[in-house]
ROSE-4610 file (N, C-alpha, C; in Angstrom, 1 decimal, always signed):
// ROSE-4610
residu = [M/M/M/T/T/T/S/S/S/F/F/F/T/T/T/L/L/L/E/E/E/N/N/N/K/K/K/I/I/I/A/A/A/L/L/L/I/I/I/T/T/T/G/G/G/G/G/G/S/S/S/R/R/R/G/G/G/I/I/I/G/G/G/A/A/A/A/A/A/I/I/I/A/A/A/R/R/R/G/G/G/F/F/F/A/A/A/E/E/E/Q/Q/Q/G/G/G/A/A/A/T/T/T/V/V/V/I/I/I/I/I/I/A/A/A/A/A/A/R/R/R/K/K/K/Q/Q/Q/S/S/S/T/T/T/I/I/I/E/E/E/E/E/E/T/T/T/V/V/V/A/A/A/A/A/A/I/I/I/Q/Q/Q/A/A/A/S/S/S/G/G/G/G/G/G/K/K/K/A/A/A/S/S/S/G/G/G/I/I/I/A/A/A/C/C/C/H/H/H/T/T/T/A/A/A/K/K/K/A/A/A/T/T/T/E/E/E/V/V/V/N/N/N/A/A/A/L/L/L/F/F/F/S/S/S/R/R/R/I/I/I/G/G/G/K/K/K/E/E/E/F/F/F/G/G/G/K/K/K/L/L/L/D/D/D/I/I/I/L/L/L/V/V/V/N/N/N/N/N/N/A/A/A/A/A/A/T/T/T/N/N/N/P/P/P/Y/Y/Y/F/F/F/G/G/G/P/P/P/F/F/F/I/I/I/A/A/A/A/A/A/E/E/E/E/E/E/S/S/S/A/A/A/F/F/F/D/D/D/K/K/K/T/T/T/F/F/F/E/E/E/V/V/V/N/N/N/V/V/V/K/K/K/G/G/G/Y/Y/Y/F/F/F/L/L/L/T/T/T/G/G/G/Q/Q/Q/Y/Y/Y/G/G/G/A/A/A/R/R/R/M/M/M/M/M/M/V/V/V/E/E/E/Q/Q/Q/G/G/G/G/G/G/G/G/G/S/S/S/I/I/I/I/I/I/N/N/N/I/I/I/A/A/A/S/S/S/I/I/I/E/E/E/G/G/G/L/L/L/S/S/S/P/P/P/S/S/S/P/P/P/M/M/M/M/M/M/G/G/G/L/L/L/Y/Y/Y/A/A/A/M/M/M/T/T/T/K/K/K/A/A/A/A/A/A/V/V/V/I/I/I/M/M/M/L/L/L/T/T/T/K/K/K/V/V/V/I/I/I/A/A/A/R/R/R/E/E/E/L/L/L/G/G/G/G/G/G/F/F/F/R/R/R/V/V/V/R/R/R/C/C/C/N/N/N/C/C/C/I/I/I/C/C/C/P/P/P/G/G/G/L/L/L/T/T/T/E/E/E/T/T/T/R/R/R/F/F/F/S/S/S/R/R/R/V/V/V/L/L/L/L/L/L/E/E/E/T/T/T/P/P/P/E/E/E/L/L/L/H/H/H/E/E/E/H/H/H/Y/Y/Y/V/V/V/N/N/N/K/K/K/T/T/T/P/P/P/L/L/L/G/G/G/R/R/R/H/H/H/A/A/A/L/L/L/P/P/P/D/D/D/E/E/E/I/I/I/V/V/V/G/G/G/L/L/L/A/A/A/S/S/S/Y/Y/Y/L/L/L/A/A/A/S/S/S/D/D/D/A/A/A/S/S/S/G/G/G/Y/Y/Y/V/V/V/T/T/T/G/G/G/A/A/A/I/I/I/I/I/I/P/P/P/C/C/C/D/D/D/G/G/G/G/G/G/F/F/F/S/S/S/I/I/I]
num = [1/1/1/2/2/2/3/3/3/4/4/4/5/5/5/6/6/6/7/7/7/8/8/8/9/9/9/10/10/10/11/11/11/12/12/12/13/13/13/14/14/14/15/15/15/16/16/16/17/17/17/18/18/18/19/19/19/20/20/20/21/21/21/22/22/22/23/23/23/24/24/24/25/25/25/26/26/26/27/27/27/28/28/28/29/29/29/30/30/30/31/31/31/32/32/32/33/33/33/34/34/34/35/35/35/36/36/36/37/37/37/38/38/38/39/39/39/40/40/40/41/41/41/42/42/42/43/43/43/44/44/44/45/45/45/46/46/46/47/47/47/48/48/48/49/49/49/50/50/50/51/51/51/52/52/52/53/53/53/54/54/54/55/55/55/56/56/56/57/57/57/58/58/58/59/59/59/60/60/60/61/61/61/62/62/62/63/63/63/64/64/64/65/65/65/66/66/66/67/67/67/68/68/68/69/69/69/70/70/70/71/71/71/72/72/72/73/73/73/74/74/74/75/75/75/76/76/76/77/77/77/78/78/78/79/79/79/80/80/80/81/81/81/82/82/82/83/83/83/84/84/84/85/85/85/86/86/86/87/87/87/88/88/88/89/89/89/90/90/90/91/91/91/92/92/92/93/93/93/94/94/94/95/95/95/96/96/96/97/97/97/98/98/98/99/99/99/100/100/100/101/101/101/102/102/102/103/103/103/104/104/104/105/105/105/106/106/106/107/107/107/108/108/108/109/109/109/110/110/110/111/111/111/112/112/112/113/113/113/114/114/114/115/115/115/116/116/116/117/117/117/118/118/118/119/119/119/120/120/120/121/121/121/122/122/122/123/123/123/124/124/124/125/125/125/126/126/126/127/127/127/128/128/128/129/129/129/130/130/130/131/131/131/132/132/132/133/133/133/134/134/134/135/135/135/136/136/136/137/137/137/138/138/138/139/139/139/140/140/140/141/141/141/142/142/142/143/143/143/144/144/144/145/145/145/146/146/146/147/147/147/148/148/148/149/149/149/150/150/150/151/151/151/152/152/152/153/153/153/154/154/154/155/155/155/156/156/156/157/157/157/158/158/158/159/159/159/160/160/160/161/161/161/162/162/162/163/163/163/164/164/164/165/165/165/166/166/166/167/167/167/168/168/168/169/169/169/170/170/170/171/171/171/172/172/172/173/173/173/174/174/174/175/175/175/176/176/176/177/177/177/178/178/178/179/179/179/180/180/180/181/181/181/182/182/182/183/183/183/184/184/184/185/185/185/186/186/186/187/187/187/188/188/188/189/189/189/190/190/190/191/191/191/192/192/192/193/193/193/194/194/194/195/195/195/196/196/196/197/197/197/198/198/198/199/199/199/200/200/200/201/201/201/202/202/202/203/203/203/204/204/204/205/205/205/206/206/206/207/207/207/208/208/208/209/209/209/210/210/210/211/211/211/212/212/212/213/213/213/214/214/214/215/215/215/216/216/216/217/217/217/218/218/218/219/219/219/220/220/220/221/221/221/222/222/222/223/223/223/224/224/224/225/225/225/226/226/226/227/227/227/228/228/228/229/229/229/230/230/230/231/231/231/232/232/232/233/233/233/234/234/234/235/235/235/236/236/236/237/237/237/238/238/238/239/239/239/240/240/240/241/241/241/242/242/242/243/243/243/244/244/244/245/245/245/246/246/246/247/247/247/248/248/248/249/249/249/250/250/250/251/251/251/252/252/252]
x = [+35.9/+36.6/+36.3/+37.3/+37.2/+36.5/+35.6/+34.9/+35.4/+34.8/+35.2/+34.5/+33.6/+32.8/+33.6/+33.0/+33.5/+32.5/+31.8/+30.9/+31.6/+31.0/+31.5/+33.1/+33.6/+34.7/+34.6/+35.7/+35.6/+36.6/+36.4/+37.3/+37.7/+38.7/+39.0/+39.4/+38.8/+39.4/+39.5/+41.1/+41.5/+41.2/+41.0/+40.6/+39.4/+38.4/+37.3/+36.1/+36.2/+35.0/+34.7/+35.6/+35.5/+36.4/+36.3/+37.2/+37.4/+38.6/+38.8/+38.5/+38.7/+38.4/+36.8/+36.0/+34.8/+34.1/+34.7/+34.3/+34.6/+36.1/+36.2/+35.2/+35.0/+34.0/+32.7/+32.1/+30.9/+30.9/+31.9/+32.2/+32.2/+32.9/+33.2/+31.9/+30.9/+29.8/+28.7/+28.8/+28.1/+28.3/+29.7/+29.9/+29.9/+29.3/+28.9/+29.8/+31.0/+31.8/+31.1/+31.5/+31.1/+32.3/+32.1/+33.0/+33.3/+34.6/+34.9/+35.5/+34.9/+35.6/+36.3/+37.5/+38.2/+38.7/+38.3/+39.0/+39.2/+39.7/+40.1/+38.9/+37.8/+36.7/+35.3/+34.6/+33.5/+32.4/+32.3/+31.1/+31.3/+32.6/+32.7/+32.5/+32.7/+32.6/+30.9/+30.3/+28.9/+28.1/+28.3/+27.7/+28.0/+28.9/+29.3/+28.8/+28.9/+28.2/+26.6/+26.2/+24.7/+24.2/+25.1/+24.8/+25.0/+26.0/+26.3/+25.0/+24.6/+23.4/+22.2/+22.1/+20.8/+20.6/+21.7/+21.8/+21.8/+21.6/+21.6/+22.7/+23.9/+25.1/+25.5/+26.5/+26.9/+28.1/+27.8/+29.1/+29.2/+30.2/+30.4/+31.6/+31.7/+32.9/+33.7/+34.7/+35.5/+36.6/+36.5/+37.4/+38.7/+39.9/+41.2/+42.2/+43.0/+44.1/+45.2/+45.5/+46.3/+47.7/+48.1/+49.6/+49.9/+48.9/+48.8/+48.8/+50.0/+49.9/+48.7/+48.5/+47.5/+46.0/+45.8/+44.8/+44.5/+45.4/+45.7/+45.5/+46.1/+46.0/+44.4/+43.9/+42.4/+41.6/+41.9/+41.0/+41.1/+42.3/+42.3/+41.9/+42.0/+41.4/+39.9/+39.2/+37.9/+37.5/+38.1/+37.8/+37.9/+38.9/+39.1/+37.9/+37.4/+36.3/+34.9/+34.7/+33.6/+33.4/+34.4/+34.2/+34.9/+35.9/+36.7/+37.8/+37.9/+38.9/+38.9/+39.9/+40.1/+40.6/+39.8/+40.1/+41.0/+40.5/+41.1/+41.3/+42.6/+42.9/+43.0/+42.6/+43.0/+43.5/+44.9/+45.5/+45.5/+44.5/+44.3/+44.4/+44.4/+44.5/+45.7/+45.7/+46.8/+46.6/+47.6/+47.7/+48.8/+48.5/+49.4/+49.3/+50.1/+49.9/+50.6/+51.9/+52.5/+52.8/+52.4/+52.6/+53.4/+54.8/+55.7/+57.0/+58.3/+59.4/+60.2/+60.7/+61.5/+62.4/+63.0/+64.0/+63.5/+62.0/+61.4/+60.6/+60.6/+59.7/+60.1/+59.2/+59.4/+59.6/+60.3/+60.6/+59.0/+58.3/+57.0/+56.1/+56.3/+55.4/+56.0/+57.3/+57.8/+57.3/+57.4/+57.1/+55.5/+54.8/+53.2/+53.0/+53.5/+53.3/+53.7/+55.2/+55.7/+54.7/+54.4/+53.7/+52.4/+51.7/+50.4/+50.5/+51.5/+51.4/+52.4/+53.3/+54.2/+54.0/+54.1/+54.1/+52.7/+51.7/+50.2/+49.9/+50.5/+50.6/+51.4/+52.6/+53.4/+52.5/+51.9/+51.2/+49.9/+49.2/+47.9/+48.6/+49.2/+49.7/+50.4/+51.0/+51.9/+50.6/+49.7/+48.5/+47.7/+47.2/+46.4/+47.2/+48.5/+49.3/+49.0/+49.4/+49.6/+48.0/+47.1/+45.8/+45.5/+46.2/+45.9/+46.8/+48.1/+48.9/+48.4/+47.7/+47.1/+45.9/+45.1/+43.9/+44.2/+45.3/+45.8/+45.9/+45.6/+45.7/+44.9/+45.2/+44.4/+45.0/+44.4/+44.9/+44.8/+46.2/+46.5/+46.7/+46.0/+46.0/+46.4/+47.6/+48.1/+47.6/+47.3/+47.0/+48.0/+49.0/+49.9/+49.6/+50.5/+50.2/+51.1/+50.8/+51.8/+53.0/+52.8/+53.8/+55.0/+54.5/+55.7/+56.4/+55.9/+56.9/+57.8/+57.1/+57.8/+57.2/+57.9/+57.4/+57.1/+56.0/+55.8/+56.2/+56.5/+57.0/+56.1/+56.5/+55.9/+55.2/+55.5/+54.8/+56.1/+57.2/+58.2/+58.0/+57.6/+57.3/+56.3/+55.2/+54.1/+54.6/+55.5/+55.9/+57.0/+57.7/+58.8/+58.0/+56.9/+55.9/+55.5/+55.1/+54.3/+55.5/+56.6/+57.5/+58.0/+57.7/+57.9/+56.9/+55.7/+54.5/+54.9/+55.3/+55.5/+56.6/+57.6/+58.5/+58.1/+57.2/+56.4/+55.7/+55.0/+54.3/+55.1/+56.2/+57.3/+57.7/+57.9/+58.5/+57.3/+56.2/+55.1/+54.9/+54.7/+54.7/+55.8/+56.9/+58.2/+58.1/+57.9/+58.0/+56.9/+55.6/+54.5/+53.7/+54.3/+53.6/+53.5/+54.5/+54.6/+53.3/+52.8/+51.8/+50.4/+50.4/+49.3/+48.7/+49.4/+49.4/+49.7/+48.6/+49.1/+49.2/+50.0/+50.0/+50.3/+49.5/+49.8/+49.5/+49.8/+49.8/+49.0/+48.2/+47.5/+48.1/+48.4/+49.1/+48.1/+47.1/+46.1/+46.9/+46.3/+46.7/+45.8/+45.7/+45.0/+43.6/+43.0/+41.5/+40.8/+39.4/+38.5/+38.1/+39.0/+38.7/+39.0/+38.5/+38.7/+40.3/+40.8/+42.2/+43.1/+42.6/+43.4/+42.8/+42.2/+41.3/+42.4/+43.5/+44.4/+45.0/+45.1/+45.6/+44.3/+43.2/+41.9/+41.6/+41.7/+41.3/+42.3/+43.6/+44.6/+44.9/+44.2/+44.2/+45.5/+46.7/+48.0/+48.4/+48.1/+48.5/+47.3/+46.2/+45.2/+45.8/+46.0/+46.4/+47.8/+48.6/+49.9/+49.5/+48.6/+48.3/+47.5/+46.5/+45.7/+46.2/+47.1/+47.8/+48.9/+49.3/+50.3/+49.5/+48.1/+47.4/+46.5/+47.0/+46.6/+45.0/+44.3/+42.7/+42.5/+43.1/+42.8/+41.9/+41.9/+41.0/+41.6/+41.0/+41.6/+40.4/+40.6/+39.6/+38.5/+37.6/+36.7/+36.9/+36.6/+37.1/+36.4/+35.3/+34.7/+35.6/+36.3/+37.3/+38.4/+38.7/+39.7/+39.2/+37.8/+37.2/+37.3/+37.3/+37.4/+38.6/+39.9/+41.2/+41.3/+40.8/+40.8/+39.9/+39.0/+38.2/+38.6/+39.2/+40.2/+41.1/+42.1/+43.1/+42.6/+41.4/+40.8/+40.0/+39.8/+39.0/+40.1/+39.4/+40.4/+40.9/+40.1/+40.4/+41.9/+42.5/+43.8/+44.8/+44.3/+45.0/+46.5/+47.1/+48.4/+49.2/+48.6/+49.1/+49.5/+50.8/+51.2/+52.6/+52.7/+53.9/+53.8/+52.7/+52.3/+52.2/+52.7/+52.8/+51.9/+50.5/+49.9/+49.3/+49.6/+49.2/+47.9/+46.9/+45.6/+45.4/+45.9/+46.4/+45.8/+45.1/+44.7/+45.7/+47.0/+48.2/+49.1/+48.9/+49.9/+51.5/+51.6/+52.9/+53.5/+53.0/+53.5/+54.8]
y = [+40.0/+39.0/+39.4/+39.2/+39.7/+38.5/+38.9/+37.9/+37.5/+36.7/+36.1/+37.0/+37.8/+38.6/+39.3/+39.2/+40.0/+41.0/+41.6/+42.6/+43.7/+44.4/+45.5/+45.5/+44.3/+44.0/+44.0/+44.2/+43.9/+43.2/+42.0/+40.8/+40.4/+40.5/+40.0/+38.6/+37.6/+36.1/+35.9/+35.6/+35.4/+33.9/+33.5/+32.1/+31.7/+32.6/+32.4/+31.7/+31.3/+30.9/+29.4/+28.7/+27.2/+26.7/+25.4/+24.6/+25.4/+25.7/+26.4/+27.7/+28.5/+29.9/+30.0/+29.4/+29.4/+29.3/+28.1/+28.0/+28.9/+29.7/+30.8/+31.9/+32.2/+33.2/+33.0/+32.0/+31.6/+31.9/+31.3/+31.5/+32.9/+33.7/+35.1/+35.8/+35.6/+36.1/+36.0/+34.6/+34.2/+34.8/+35.4/+36.1/+37.7/+38.1/+39.3/+40.2/+39.6/+40.2/+40.6/+41.6/+41.8/+41.3/+40.1/+39.4/+40.1/+39.8/+40.3/+39.1/+38.4/+37.1/+37.5/+37.0/+37.5/+36.1/+36.0/+34.6/+35.0/+34.2/+34.7/+34.7/+33.8/+33.8/+34.5/+35.4/+36.1/+35.1/+34.1/+33.0/+32.2/+31.8/+30.8/+32.0/+33.0/+33.9/+34.0/+34.2/+34.6/+33.6/+32.3/+31.2/+31.2/+31.3/+31.4/+32.7/+33.9/+35.2/+35.1/+34.3/+34.1/+33.3/+32.1/+31.5/+32.3/+32.9/+33.7/+34.7/+35.4/+36.4/+35.6/+34.5/+33.7/+33.4/+33.2/+33.0/+34.1/+35.3/+36.6/+37.3/+36.6/+37.4/+38.3/+39.3/+40.4/+39.9/+39.8/+39.4/+40.1/+40.2/+40.6/+39.9/+39.9/+39.3/+40.1/+40.0/+40.7/+39.9/+39.7/+38.6/+39.6/+38.6/+39.1/+38.2/+38.2/+37.1/+37.8/+37.2/+37.9/+37.8/+37.3/+37.3/+38.5/+39.0/+40.2/+41.6/+42.5/+43.6/+44.5/+44.5/+45.4/+45.4/+43.9/+43.4/+43.6/+43.4/+43.5/+45.1/+45.8/+47.4/+47.8/+47.2/+47.3/+47.0/+45.7/+44.9/+46.0/+46.5/+47.1/+48.8/+49.3/+50.5/+50.5/+49.5/+49.3/+49.0/+48.3/+48.1/+49.5/+50.1/+51.6/+52.3/+52.4/+53.0/+52.7/+51.4/+50.8/+50.6/+50.2/+49.9/+50.9/+51.5/+52.5/+52.1/+50.8/+50.1/+48.6/+48.0/+46.5/+46.1/+45.2/+44.8/+43.4/+42.5/+41.3/+40.8/+40.4/+39.7/+38.2/+37.2/+35.9/+35.6/+35.4/+34.8/+33.4/+32.9/+31.6/+31.1/+31.9/+31.4/+30.7/+29.6/+28.9/+27.8/+27.4/+26.1/+25.1/+24.0/+22.9/+22.3/+22.8/+22.1/+21.0/+20.7/+19.6/+18.7/+17.4/+16.5/+15.3/+15.4/+14.4/+14.6/+13.8/+13.8/+15.3/+15.6/+17.2/+17.1/+16.0/+16.0/+16.1/+15.7/+15.8/+17.2/+17.9/+19.1/+20.2/+20.7/+21.3/+23.0/+23.7/+25.2/+25.9/+25.5/+26.1/+25.8/+24.5/+24.2/+25.1/+25.2/+26.1/+27.5/+27.9/+29.4/+29.7/+28.7/+28.9/+28.8/+27.8/+27.5/+28.6/+29.3/+30.2/+31.5/+31.8/+33.0/+33.1/+32.2/+32.2/+31.9/+31.1/+30.8/+31.7/+32.5/+33.3/+34.5/+34.9/+36.4/+36.7/+36.1/+36.5/+36.7/+36.0/+36.4/+37.5/+37.8/+38.9/+40.3/+40.3/+41.3/+41.7/+40.8/+41.1/+41.4/+40.8/+41.2/+42.4/+42.9/+44.2/+45.4/+45.1/+46.2/+46.1/+45.0/+45.0/+45.5/+45.3/+45.9/+47.4/+48.0/+49.2/+49.9/+49.4/+49.7/+49.7/+48.6/+48.6/+49.5/+49.8/+50.7/+51.9/+52.3/+53.6/+53.9/+52.7/+52.7/+52.6/+52.1/+51.7/+50.5/+49.5/+48.2/+47.1/+45.8/+44.9/+43.5/+42.4/+41.2/+40.4/+39.9/+39.2/+37.7/+36.7/+35.3/+34.6/+34.0/+33.4/+31.9/+31.4/+30.0/+29.2/+28.5/+27.7/+26.4/+25.5/+23.9/+23.3/+21.9/+21.3/+20.9/+20.8/+20.6/+21.4/+23.0/+23.8/+23.8/+22.7/+22.4/+21.0/+20.2/+18.8/+18.4/+18.2/+18.0/+16.4/+16.0/+14.8/+14.5/+13.1/+12.8/+13.4/+13.8/+14.2/+15.7/+16.3/+17.6/+18.7/+18.5/+19.5/+20.9/+21.0/+22.5/+23.0/+22.4/+23.2/+23.4/+22.4/+22.5/+23.5/+24.0/+25.0/+26.3/+26.6/+27.6/+27.9/+26.8/+27.0/+27.3/+27.0/+27.2/+28.7/+29.2/+30.7/+31.4/+30.9/+31.6/+31.7/+30.7/+30.6/+31.9/+32.0/+33.2/+34.4/+34.7/+35.8/+36.3/+35.4/+35.8/+36.2/+35.6/+36.0/+37.4/+37.8/+39.0/+40.2/+39.9/+40.8/+41.0/+40.2/+39.9/+41.1/+40.9/+41.4/+42.8/+43.3/+44.7/+45.5/+45.0/+45.7/+45.8/+44.7/+44.7/+46.2/+46.9/+48.4/+49.3/+48.7/+49.5/+48.8/+47.9/+47.3/+46.2/+45.7/+44.8/+43.5/+42.5/+41.2/+40.4/+39.2/+38.4/+37.1/+35.9/+34.7/+33.7/+32.4/+31.5/+30.2/+29.6/+28.5/+27.4/+26.1/+25.2/+23.8/+24.0/+22.8/+21.6/+20.3/+19.1/+18.8/+17.5/+17.0/+17.3/+18.1/+18.6/+18.2/+18.0/+17.5/+18.9/+18.9/+19.9/+19.2/+20.2/+19.7/+19.7/+20.6/+21.0/+19.7/+19.0/+17.7/+16.6/+16.6/+15.5/+14.3/+14.4/+13.3/+12.8/+13.4/+12.7/+11.9/+12.5/+12.0/+10.6/+10.6/+9.6/+8.4/+8.6/+7.6/+6.9/+5.7/+4.8/+5.0/+4.6/+4.6/+6.0/+7.1/+8.4/+8.9/+8.6/+8.9/+8.1/+6.8/+6.0/+6.7/+7.2/+7.8/+8.9/+9.6/+10.9/+10.6/+9.6/+9.2/+8.2/+7.5/+6.4/+7.3/+8.4/+9.3/+10.4/+10.5/+11.4/+10.8/+11.4/+10.9/+10.7/+11.8/+11.7/+10.8/+10.2/+9.0/+9.5/+10.7/+11.0/+12.4/+12.7/+13.9/+14.9/+16.3/+17.3/+17.7/+18.7/+19.1/+20.5/+21.2/+22.8/+23.7/+23.3/+24.0/+23.9/+22.8/+22.7/+23.6/+24.4/+25.3/+26.6/+26.7/+28.0/+28.7/+27.8/+28.1/+29.0/+28.2/+28.9/+30.2/+30.3/+31.6/+32.5/+32.2/+33.3/+33.7/+33.0/+33.3/+34.3/+34.2/+34.7/+36.1/+36.1/+37.4/+38.3/+37.8/+38.6/+39.2/+40.2/+40.7/+40.1/+38.5/+37.8/+37.4/+37.4/+37.2/+38.4/+39.3/+40.6/+40.6/+39.5/+39.4/+38.3/+37.8/+36.6/+37.3/+37.3/+37.5/+36.7/+36.5/+35.4/+34.1/+33.7/+32.5/+31.4/+30.2/+29.2/+28.1/+27.9/+27.0/+25.9/+24.6/+23.6/+23.3/+22.8/+22.6/+21.2/+20.0/+18.8/+17.4/+17.8/+16.3/+15.8/+16.5/+15.8/+15.4/+15.4/+14.9/+15.3/+16.5/+17.0/+17.0/+16.0/+15.9/+15.0]
z = [+33.0/+32.1/+30.7/+29.7/+28.4/+27.6/+26.8/+26.3/+24.7/+24.2/+22.8/+21.8/+22.2/+21.1/+20.2/+19.0/+17.9/+17.3/+18.2/+17.8/+17.2/+16.2/+15.6/+15.1/+14.8/+14.3/+12.9/+12.1/+10.5/+10.2/+9.6/+9.5/+8.0/+7.7/+6.1/+6.1/+5.3/+5.5/+4.0/+3.7/+2.5/+2.1/+0.9/+0.8/+1.4/+1.6/+2.6/+1.9/+0.8/+0.0/+0.4/+0.8/+1.2/+2.3/+2.7/+3.7/+4.9/+5.4/+6.8/+6.7/+5.5/+5.4/+5.7/+4.9/+5.0/+6.5/+7.0/+8.4/+9.3/+9.2/+9.9/+9.8/+8.5/+8.1/+8.9/+8.6/+9.3/+10.8/+11.4/+12.9/+13.4/+12.5/+13.1/+12.8/+11.8/+11.6/+12.8/+13.0/+14.3/+15.4/+15.6/+16.8/+16.8/+15.8/+15.7/+14.5/+13.9/+13.1/+11.7/+11.1/+9.8/+8.8/+8.1/+7.4/+6.0/+5.5/+4.1/+3.4/+2.7/+2.1/+0.8/+0.7/-0.4/-1.2/-2.3/-3.2/-4.4/-5.3/-6.8/-7.6/-7.7/-8.4/-7.4/-8.2/-7.4/-7.2/-8.2/-8.3/-7.0/-6.7/-5.4/-4.1/-4.0/-2.9/-2.7/-3.6/-3.5/-2.9/-3.0/-2.3/-0.7/-0.4/+1.0/+1.8/+1.0/+1.5/+1.6/+0.8/+0.6/+2.0/+2.1/+3.4/+4.6/+4.8/+5.9/+6.2/+5.3/+5.2/+5.4/+5.0/+5.2/+6.6/+7.3/+8.8/+9.7/+9.2/+9.8/+10.1/+9.4/+9.7/+8.5/+9.0/+7.9/+7.1/+5.8/+5.1/+3.6/+3.0/+1.6/+1.1/-0.4/-1.0/-2.0/-2.1/-3.1/-3.9/-5.1/-5.6/-5.6/-5.3/-5.3/-5.6/-6.2/-6.3/-5.4/-4.2/-3.2/-3.4/-4.4/-4.7/-6.1/-6.4/-7.3/-6.3/-6.5/-5.8/-6.1/-7.4/-7.8/-7.3/-7.4/-6.8/-5.1/-4.6/-3.1/-2.8/-3.5/-3.2/-3.4/-4.5/-4.8/-3.8/-3.3/-1.9/-0.9/-0.6/+0.7/+0.7/-0.4/-0.8/-0.8/-1.2/-1.1/+0.3/+1.1/+2.5/+3.5/+3.0/+3.6/+3.3/+2.2/+1.7/+2.2/+2.1/+2.6/+4.0/+4.6/+6.1/+7.0/+6.6/+7.3/+8.2/+8.3/+9.2/+8.9/+9.6/+9.6/+10.9/+11.6/+12.9/+12.8/+11.9/+11.9/+10.4/+10.4/+9.1/+9.3/+8.5/+8.4/+7.1/+7.3/+5.8/+5.7/+4.7/+4.7/+3.2/+2.2/+0.8/+0.6/+0.1/-0.2/-1.3/-2.0/-3.0/-2.6/-3.4/-3.5/-4.6/-5.8/-7.1/-7.1/-6.4/-6.4/-5.5/-5.5/-4.5/-5.1/-4.6/-4.9/-4.4/-4.8/-4.2/-4.5/-3.5/-3.8/-5.0/-5.2/-6.4/-7.6/-7.8/-9.0/-9.3/-8.2/-8.5/-9.5/-10.3/-11.5/-10.6/-11.4/-11.3/-11.2/-12.1/-12.3/-11.0/-10.4/-9.2/-7.9/-7.8/-6.8/-7.0/-8.0/-8.4/-8.0/-8.2/-8.1/-6.5/-6.0/-4.5/-3.6/-4.0/-3.3/-3.5/-4.7/-5.0/-4.2/-4.1/-3.4/-1.9/-1.5/+0.0/+0.9/+0.1/+0.9/+0.4/-0.8/-1.6/-1.2/-1.3/-1.0/+0.4/+1.4/+3.0/+3.1/+2.5/+2.6/+2.2/+1.1/+0.4/+1.4/+1.5/+2.4/+4.0/+4.3/+5.7/+5.8/+4.8/+4.6/+4.8/+3.7/+3.6/+4.9/+5.4/+6.5/+7.7/+7.9/+9.1/+8.9/+7.8/+7.7/+8.2/+7.7/+8.1/+9.8/+10.3/+11.7/+12.5/+12.0/+12.4/+12.8/+11.4/+11.4/+12.4/+12.5/+13.5/+14.8/+15.1/+16.5/+17.0/+16.1/+16.4/+15.7/+15.9/+15.1/+15.3/+14.6/+14.9/+13.6/+13.4/+12.1/+12.4/+11.7/+12.1/+10.8/+10.8/+9.6/+9.8/+8.8/+8.8/+8.0/+8.9/+8.3/+8.1/+8.6/+8.6/+9.6/+10.1/+10.7/+9.8/+8.6/+7.6/+7.8/+8.0/+8.3/+9.5/+10.4/+11.5/+11.3/+10.8/+10.4/+9.2/+7.9/+6.6/+6.7/+5.9/+5.5/+4.2/+3.7/+2.5/+1.2/+0.3/-0.8/-0.6/+0.6/+0.7/+0.9/+0.3/+0.7/+0.1/-1.0/-1.3/-0.5/-0.3/+0.4/+2.0/+2.7/+3.8/+3.8/+2.9/+2.8/+2.9/+2.2/+2.3/+3.6/+4.3/+5.3/+6.5/+6.4/+7.3/+7.4/+6.0/+5.7/+6.7/+6.3/+7.2/+8.6/+9.2/+10.4/+10.9/+10.2/+10.4/+9.9/+8.9/+8.8/+9.9/+10.5/+11.8/+12.9/+13.1/+14.2/+13.8/+12.4/+12.1/+12.4/+12.0/+12.1/+13.7/+14.6/+15.8/+16.6/+16.1/+16.7/+16.4/+15.2/+14.7/+15.0/+15.1/+15.1/+16.3/+17.6/+18.8/+19.4/+19.2/+19.8/+19.3/+18.0/+17.5/+17.9/+18.6/+19.3/+18.1/+17.2/+16.1/+16.7/+16.6/+17.2/+16.0/+16.0/+14.8/+15.3/+15.1/+15.6/+14.5/+14.6/+13.5/+14.0/+13.4/+13.5/+12.7/+13.1/+12.2/+12.3/+11.4/+11.5/+10.9/+11.5/+11.0/+9.8/+9.4/+8.3/+8.7/+7.7/+7.7/+6.5/+6.8/+5.7/+4.8/+3.8/+2.8/+1.6/+0.5/-0.9/-1.0/-0.4/-0.6/-0.3/+0.9/+1.1/+0.8/-0.3/-0.8/-1.1/-1.8/-2.1/-0.8/+0.3/+1.5/+2.2/+2.1/+2.7/+2.0/+0.7/-0.1/-0.5/-0.2/-0.3/+1.0/+1.1/+2.3/+3.2/+2.6/+3.2/+3.6/+3.1/+3.4/+4.6/+4.6/+5.6/+7.0/+6.7/+7.8/+8.4/+7.8/+8.3/+9.3/+8.8/+9.6/+10.9/+10.8/+11.8/+12.8/+12.4/+13.2/+14.2/+13.7/+14.5/+15.2/+15.3/+15.8/+17.1/+18.3/+19.3/+19.4/+18.9/+18.9/+17.8/+17.1/+16.1/+15.0/+14.5/+13.5/+12.7/+11.6/+11.0/+11.4/+11.4/+11.9/+10.7/+11.2/+10.4/+10.4/+9.4/+9.5/+10.5/+10.9/+12.2/+13.4/+13.4/+14.7/+14.7/+13.7/+13.8/+14.2/+14.1/+14.2/+15.7/+16.8/+17.9/+18.4/+18.0/+18.1/+17.4/+16.2/+15.2/+16.0/+16.5/+17.2/+18.4/+19.1/+20.3/+20.0/+19.0/+18.5/+18.1/+17.4/+17.0/+17.8/+18.8/+19.9/+20.9/+21.8/+22.8/+24.1/+24.0/+25.1/+24.9/+23.7/+23.5/+23.4/+24.3/+23.8/+24.3/+25.0/+25.4/+24.5/+23.7/+22.8/+21.3/+21.1/+19.9/+19.6/+18.4/+18.0/+18.2/+18.7/+19.0/+17.7/+17.8/+16.6/+17.2/+17.0/+17.8/+16.7/+17.1/+16.4/+16.6/+15.8/+15.9/+15.2/+15.7/+15.0/+15.8/+16.7/+17.5/+18.1/+18.3/+19.0/+18.1/+16.8/+15.8/+16.0/+16.3/+16.5/+17.8/+18.6/+19.9/+19.9]
């Protein structure tokens, strides 16, 4: 039986300094992976790296704006030189600068949201896939959202980007399966992170999600880790192109 172990695996987690990304980084390290955490600010990375190392895990951090091609190139060049390979890529870095009606959205909000949430995933996915093709395989995990499956009011721009992430997942899976590169997508529901503070702290919005969720609550970041670990491990060796909600049943 193939296990969930990530021993001897090198994993890159973008947006890994907090929230879901940090939880996945901790979980992967606990399962034996060497984790590389990428985020825009080195200061935020160092705290998460230190916590993993203090628990006996192997971790390092590299500052990178994933929507900037020069920075992504530098990130993957450094990974190649220092680690020699990349087994797992978790695309998680995201932003949502605008919460409001579609008809009132400014072009600047559109540009920023698509730059990080789509272009960032495209660039890191492309560079990661190239490394994996050269080495004979790997696993790419894109973190999207249930908003990419069915949009909620005031979440239009964000939902559009996450729908693009879902299609990007299918493109990578279709084109690179023959190179043993797998690509799957996790669509979390409402999760308790700083990123989701507005939804969590606005009673009517929180109730909208909770009342439609069969499990009757929002998620904690650690509850996304098990699915990510499965998709990262050899246990999911015949799974690619899957779009998997992790939402307490919200999308049923």
